[in-house]
C-alpha positions in Angstrom: 101.0 50.9 68.1 104.0 49.4 70.0 102.6 48.2 73.3 106.1 47.4 74.5 107.3 51.1 74.3 108.4 52.4 77.6 107.2 56.0 78.5 110.1 58.2 79.5 109.7 61.1 81.9 112.6 63.5 81.2 114.7 65.3 83.8 113.3 68.7 82.9 110.1 67.7 84.8 112.0 68.2 88.0 112.7 71.8 87.2 109.1 72.3 86.1 107.9 71.0 89.5 110.3 73.2 91.5 111.6 76.6 90.4 109.5 76.6 87.3 106.2 76.1 89.1 106.0 79.5 90.9 106.8 83.1 90.2 107.6 84.0 93.8 110.4 82.2 95.6 108.7 82.8 99.0 106.2 80.0 98.2 108.6 77.5 99.7 107.7 78.7 103.2 104.0 78.3 102.5 104.6 74.8 101.2 106.7 73.7 104.1 104.2 75.2 106.6 101.3 73.5 104.8 103.0 70.1 105.1 103.8 70.7 108.7 100.2 71.8 109.4 98.9 68.5 107.9 101.1 66.5 110.1 100.2 68.5 113.2 96.6 67.7 112.5 97.4 64.0 112.5 99.5 64.4 115.7 96.6 66.1 117.4 94.3 63.3 116.5 96.8 60.8 117.8 97.3 62.7 121.0 101.0 63.3 120.3 100.6 67.1 120.8 98.1 69.5 122.3 98.7 72.2 119.8 101.9 71.6 117.9 104.4 74.2 116.8 106.2 75.2 113.6 109.6 76.8 114.0 111.2 78.7 111.1 114.9 79.8 111.6 116.4 82.2 109.0 120.2 82.8 109.2 121.1 85.4 106.6 124.7 85.3 107.5 125.1 81.6 107.2 122.6 81.5 104.3 120.5 78.7 105.9 116.8 78.2 106.5 115.1 75.5 108.5 111.4 74.7 109.0 110.7 72.2 111.8 107.5 70.8 113.4 106.9 68.6 116.4 104.2 66.5 114.6 104.2 62.8 113.7 107.4 62.5 111.8 107.9 59.7 109.3 108.5 56.0 110.1 112.0 54.9 109.1 110.5 52.2 106.8 108.5 54.8 104.8 111.1 57.7 104.5 112.3 56.7 101.1 108.9 56.0 99.8 107.4 59.3 100.9 110.4 61.7 100.5 112.0 60.4 97.3 108.9 59.7 95.2 107.3 62.7 93.4 103.5 63.3 93.1 102.8 60.1 95.1 101.3 61.7 98.1 99.2 59.7 100.5 97.2 62.7 101.6 93.5 63.1 100.8 92.3 65.6 98.2 89.8 68.0 99.7 90.7 67.0 103.2 94.4 67.6 103.7 96.0 71.0 102.9 98.5 69.5 100.6 98.0 66.4 98.5 100.0 66.5 95.3 103.4 65.4 96.8 105.5 68.1 95.0 105.7 71.0 97.4 108.5 69.7 99.6 110.8 69.9 96.5 110.3 73.6 96.1 113.5 74.5 98.0 115.7 72.7 95.4 115.7 75.7 93.1 117.0 78.1 95.8 119.8 76.3 97.7 122.9 74.1 97.3 121.6 71.3 99.5 118.1 70.4 100.7 118.0 68.2 103.8 115.0 66.3 105.3 115.4 65.0 108.9 112.7 63.1 110.7 112.0 60.8 113.6 108.9 58.8 114.5 107.9 58.2 118.1 108.9 54.9 119.4 111.8 54.5 117.0 115.4 55.2 118.2 116.5 56.5 114.8 116.6 59.7 112.9 116.4 59.4 109.1 118.3 62.0 107.0 117.6 62.4 103.3 119.9 64.9 101.4 119.2 66.3 98.0 122.2 67.7 96.2 120.6 70.7 94.6 123.8 72.0 93.0 124.4 68.6 91.3 120.8 68.5 90.3 121.1 71.9 88.5 124.3 70.8 86.7 122.6 67.6 85.4 119.5 69.5 84.3 121.5 72.2 82.5 123.6 69.6 80.7 121.7 69.5 77.4 124.0 66.8 75.9 122.5 64.2 78.2 118.8 63.1 78.2 118.5 61.3 81.6 115.2 60.2 83.0 113.8 62.0 86.0 114.0 58.9 88.2 117.7 58.2 87.5 118.5 61.9 88.2 116.7 61.7 91.5 118.7 58.6 92.4 121.9 60.4 91.5 121.3 63.4 93.7 119.8 61.9 96.8 121.4 60.1 99.7 119.8 58.6 102.8 121.5 58.1 106.2 120.4 57.4 109.8 121.5 58.5 113.2 120.5 57.4 116.7 117.6 59.4 118.3 115.6 59.3 121.5 112.6 57.1 121.2 110.1 59.7 122.4 111.1 62.2 119.8 108.8 62.9 116.8 109.5 65.7 114.3 110.1 66.7 110.7 112.7 69.3 109.7 113.5 70.8 106.4 116.9 72.6 106.0 118.1 74.6 103.1 121.9 75.0 103.0 123.6 77.6 100.9 120.5 79.6 100.1 121.0 81.3 96.7 118.0 83.7 96.8 118.4 86.7 99.0 114.7 87.4 99.2 114.3 84.2 101.2 116.7 85.5 103.8 115.0 88.8 104.5 113.4 88.1 107.8 111.3 91.2 107.9 109.8 90.6 104.4 109.2 86.9 105.1 107.4 87.8 108.3 105.2 90.2 106.4 104.5 87.7 103.6 103.7 84.9 106.0 101.5 87.1 108.2 99.1 87.1 105.2 99.7 83.6 103.9 100.2 81.3 106.8 97.4 79.6 108.9 98.1 81.7 112.0 95.8 83.4 114.6 94.7 87.0 114.6 96.7 89.2 116.8 94.9 90.2 120.0 95.9 93.9 119.2 93.4 93.7 116.3 90.3 95.2 118.0 87.8 93.1 116.0 89.6 89.8 116.4 87.2 88.7 119.1 84.2 89.7 117.1 85.4 87.6 114.2 86.1 84.6 116.4 82.7 84.9 118.1 81.0 85.0 114.7 82.9 81.9 113.6 81.8 80.1 116.7 78.2 81.2 116.1 78.3 79.8 112.6 80.0 76.6 113.8 83.0 77.1 111.6 86.4 75.9 112.6 89.4 77.8 111.1 92.7 75.9 111.3 95.3 77.9 113.2 98.9 76.9 114.2 101.6 78.3 116.3 104.3 79.5 113.8 107.5 81.1 115.0 110.1 83.0 113.0 113.4 83.2 114.7 111.6 82.5 118.1 109.0 85.3 117.6 105.4 84.0 117.1 103.7 85.0 113.9 100.2 86.5 113.7 98.0 87.6 110.9 98.9 91.1 109.6 95.6 92.8 110.4 95.6 95.8 112.8 93.1 98.4 113.8 94.5 101.4 111.9 94.9 102.9 108.4 98.2 104.4 107.3 99.6 106.5 104.5 103.2 107.1 103.3 105.8 104.4 102.9 107.8 102.0 105.0 110.3 104.7 106.0 107.6 107.4 106.8 104.4 105.8 107.9 101.6 107.9 109.3 98.4 106.8 111.0 95.4 108.5 109.2 92.4 106.4 110.2 91.0 103.3 111.8 88.8 100.2 111.4 85.4 101.1 112.9 83.6 97.8 112.4 83.6 94.5 110.6 80.7 92.9 108.7 80.2 89.2 107.8 78.8 87.3 104.8 78.3 83.7 103.8 76.8 81.4 101.1 75.7 77.8 100.8 75.7 75.7 97.6 72.6 74.2 96.0 72.7 71.3 98.4 72.8 73.7 101.3 76.4 72.8 102.2 78.6 75.7 103.4 80.3 77.2 100.4 82.2 80.2 101.9 82.2 82.6 104.8 83.9 85.9 105.1 84.4 89.2 106.9 85.3 92.7 105.7 86.2 96.0 107.4 84.6 99.4 107.5 87.4 101.9 107.7 87.4 105.7 108.3 90.2 107.9 107.2 90.9 111.2 108.9 92.9 113.9 107.1 93.8 117.5 107.7 92.2 120.1 105.4 92.7 123.8 106.2 93.4 122.8 109.8 90.0 121.2 110.1 89.7 117.5 110.8 87.9 115.7 107.9 86.7 112.1 108.1 86.0 110.0 105.1 84.5 106.5 105.0 85.8 103.7 102.8 88.5 105.2 100.6 91.2 103.2 98.8 93.9 101.9 101.1 97.4 102.4 99.7 100.2 99.8 99.7 101.6 100.6 103.1 98.5 98.9 104.4 99.9 95.5 103.2 96.9 93.5 104.5 94.5 95.4 102.2 92.1 93.8 99.9 89.7 90.8 100.0 92.0 87.8 100.6 91.0 84.3 99.5 91.8 81.4 101.8 91.4 77.6 102.0 92.2 75.8 105.2 93.2 79.3 106.4 96.1 79.4 103.9 96.0 82.2 101.4 95.2 81.4 97.8 96.9 83.8 95.4 97.6 87.3 96.6 95.9 90.7 97.2 94.9 90.9 93.5 93.4 87.5 93.1 89.8 88.5 93.5 90.1 92.0 91.8 88.7 90.6 88.5 85.4 89.7 90.2 84.5 93.2 91.2 82.1 95.4 89.2 84.5 98.3 89.9 88.0 96.9 90.3 89.2 99.7 92.6 86.8 98.6 95.3 89.0 95.6 96.0 91.3 97.9 97.9 88.7 99.8 99.9 88.7 97.0 102.5 90.6 94.6 104.7 88.9 91.2 104.5 89.0 87.5 104.1 86.9 84.9 102.2 87.3 81.3 103.5 86.5 78.6 100.9 84.7 76.0 103.1 83.4 73.4 100.6 85.4 70.2 100.2 85.2 70.5 96.4 87.0 73.9 96.4 90.4 72.5 95.5 93.5 74.8 95.2 95.3 74.4 91.9 99.0 73.2 91.8 100.3 76.8 92.0 97.9 77.7 94.8 97.0 80.9 93.0 93.3 80.0 92.5 91.0 77.1 92.7 90.8 74.2 90.2 87.8 74.5 87.9 85.0 72.3 89.2 81.2 72.7 89.4 81.5 73.9 93.0 84.2 76.4 92.0 81.9 78.0 89.3 79.1 78.3 91.8 81.6 79.8 94.3 82.9 82.3 91.8 79.4 83.4 90.7 78.2 84.0 94.2 81.4 86.0 95.1 80.9 88.0 92.0 77.2 88.7 92.9 78.3 89.8 96.4 80.9 92.2 95.0 78.5 93.5 92.4 75.7 94.2 94.8 76.6 94.5 98.4 80.1 95.9 98.1 79.3 98.1 95.1 76.4 99.6 96.9 78.3 100.1 100.1 81.2 101.9 98.3 78.9 104.3 96.5 77.0 105.0 99.7 80.2 105.8 101.4 81.1 108.1 98.5 77.8 110.0 99.0 78.5 110.4 102.7 82.0 111.8 102.0 80.6 114.2 99.5 77.9 115.4 101.9 80.4 115.8 104.8 82.6 117.9 102.6 79.7 120.1 101.5 78.7 120.8 105.1 82.3 121.4 106.1 82.7 123.9 103.2 79.6 125.8 104.2 80.8 126.1 107.8 84.2 127.3 106.7 82.5 130.1 104.7 80.4 131.0 107.8 83.6 131.4 109.8 85.2 133.5 107.1 82.1 135.7 106.9 81.9 136.2 110.7 85.6 137.1 110.7 84.9 139.6 107.9 82.1 141.2 109.8 84.5 141.9 112.7 87.4 143.0 110.6 85.4 144.8 107.9 84.9 144.4 104.2 87.0 146.1 101.5 83.8 147.4 99.9 80.1 146.5 99.4 80.9 144.3 96.4 83.0 142.1 98.6 80.2 141.9 101.1 77.7 141.0 98.4 80.0 138.3 97.0 80.2 136.8 100.4 76.5 136.8 101.0 75.7 135.2 97.6 78.3 132.5 98.2 77.0 132.0 101.8 73.4 131.5 100.6 74.5 129.1 97.9 76.7 127.1 100.3 73.9 126.9 102.9 71.4 125.5 100.4 74.0 122.9 99.4 74.7 122.0 103.0 71.0 121.6 103.8 70.6 119.2 100.9 73.7 117.3 102.1 72.3 117.1 105.6 69.0 115.7 104.2 71.1 113.2 102.2 72.8 112.0 105.3 69.5 111.6 107.1 68.2 109.6 104.2 71.2 107.3 104.3 70.8 106.9 108.1 67.1 105.9 107.6 68.0 103.4 104.9 70.9 101.9 106.8 68.6 101.2 109.8 66.7 98.8 107.6 69.7 97.4 105.7 72.2 95.2 107.5 74.8 95.9 104.7 74.7 99.6 105.6 74.4 99.3 109.3 78.0 100.3 110.0 77.5 103.4 107.8 75.3 104.8 110.6 78.3 104.6 112.9 80.5 106.5 110.5 77.8 109.2 110.1 77.5 109.5 113.8 81.2 109.8 114.3 81.5 112.4 111.5 78.6 114.5 112.7 79.8 114.5 116.3 82.6 116.8 115.0 81.4 120.4 115.4 82.5 121.2 111.9 79.9 118.8 110.5 76.9 120.4 112.2 75.4 123.2 110.1 76.2 126.4 111.8 73.4 128.8 112.5 74.0 132.1 110.8 71.7 135.2 110.6 72.5 136.6 107.2 72.6 140.4 107.2 70.9 142.3 104.4 73.0 144.2 101.9 71.2 147.3 102.8 72.3 147.2 106.4 75.2 149.3 107.4 78.5 147.7 106.3 81.6 147.7 108.4 84.6 148.6 106.1 88.2 147.7 106.8 89.2 151.4 106.5 86.9 152.2 109.4 89.6 151.0 111.7 92.2 153.4 110.4 91.8 156.1 113.0 94.7 158.2 111.7 92.8 159.0 108.5 89.9 161.3 108.1 86.6 160.3 106.4 87.7 161.5 103.0 91.1 159.8 103.2 89.5 156.5 104.4 87.1 156.6 101.4 90.0 157.2 99.0 92.0 154.3 100.5 88.9 152.1 100.4 88.9 152.7 96.6 92.5 151.7 96.5 91.8 148.5 98.3 89.1 147.7 95.8 91.5 148.2 92.9 94.1 146.0 94.6 91.5 143.2 95.3 90.4 143.4 91.6 93.7 143.2 89.9 95.9 141.0 92.2 95.7 137.4 93.2 93.7 136.9 96.4 96.6 136.1 98.7 98.9 138.8 97.3 96.1 141.4 97.5 95.4 140.5 101.2 99.0 140.7 102.1 99.4 144.2 100.4 96.2 145.5 102.1 97.5 144.3 105.5 100.7 146.1 105.0 98.9 149.4 104.1 96.6 149.0 107.1 99.6 148.7 109.4 100.9 152.0 108.2 97.7 153.9 109.0 96.3 152.3 112.1 
């Protein structure tokens, strides 16, 4: 072996660590917010800021993006060392949000120039490092040359300084000549970051206070930062309602009726994770009767749907990341919810789409899977039983109403009356069983914290008059039947009898709706 051989790191590694690292260009916002948040933490500790702010400006017309914080900034003497070196971060793994030293280069794949500007309190200077992204791409795409990564970086970077006020402290990233239109879509970026960024819940979310109160009770601190996009503050994307339709035709069809909490510790009794999830109720219209269903799948217009995985209050992966851990995968989208990885040894991987594989990670994953397979699975099937029972009671009550209406208007013949009575009896038996099922679920939920919110859903549902079994005195078939032809005063008894036979034939040979329409027309002629 030649011990004098010099290891060469080729220029392609730069592409691999920037545009080649991720499958979603929007990640650059997450990376820059993450870096800003780490520096705000330090600025808070040093007393430089009370809260700290992160300002994102997106100018689609000029094709520019900037992300600026009012945190510590970087000392002039350390700018080159920190901003030019790759994967040489001074951050602490498991403590800081970012620690690999590659995220700040993410913007190189999506612009013509990437500019870092920073000033450190007490220094009357602003340091400006510019990366020529266009030149970088040209060098990387030239397959005739085999430059080393370090020489390429030297060739595409410049450092300059300007005067600055000594009390200023900040760090600013600017992308000039943005080449990816998705990054300039303010509405989409706001939606994306409302689920990804470490921002507070919106006060308009009814259960925000309940979540904060529970966090305080558990002595858990969730990192939150003031992030602004084009001067408007960003909040998490959770709200109190359920929608259907699409972005151009959104309709409110339900609401969040409660949130529940869960947690686990590791074998050493250190906090492993903590989370919350919603109980939702969807209301639909069926034959002009309000119908309420608990825990049904939320469609994509509810963009905050699904159990979301977070570390340091930054989302890991996306809405599908935890789907594979469910016993029944569709149940991932029956809920809004978050799972916060709390343990120091839960380390996001380089792509931040999951955790790195450690002993703690395997324990975490197994306990999440157990929670999904037991608590969530049981809850979803219980909700399904409730929905089925509610529909059964509603169906019976609708038949009662139809029968009562028939008693007033009259039956076509005794056969129609008999059919109604048989169906009424069958539906009533089913409704009584359904009512007992609801009572059984109520009783069980009183002793099971997991199902405690189900009682609220049952109470809401049964408060609707259509979900209380209607009292109905069923007439006997032998009793005198009121026929529809009895109302045709222009006809004598023999004519009414004949027309009744005609009605029977019509009902037997034509579709139900067509038959009813024809009978009504005939009745209008002879009233």
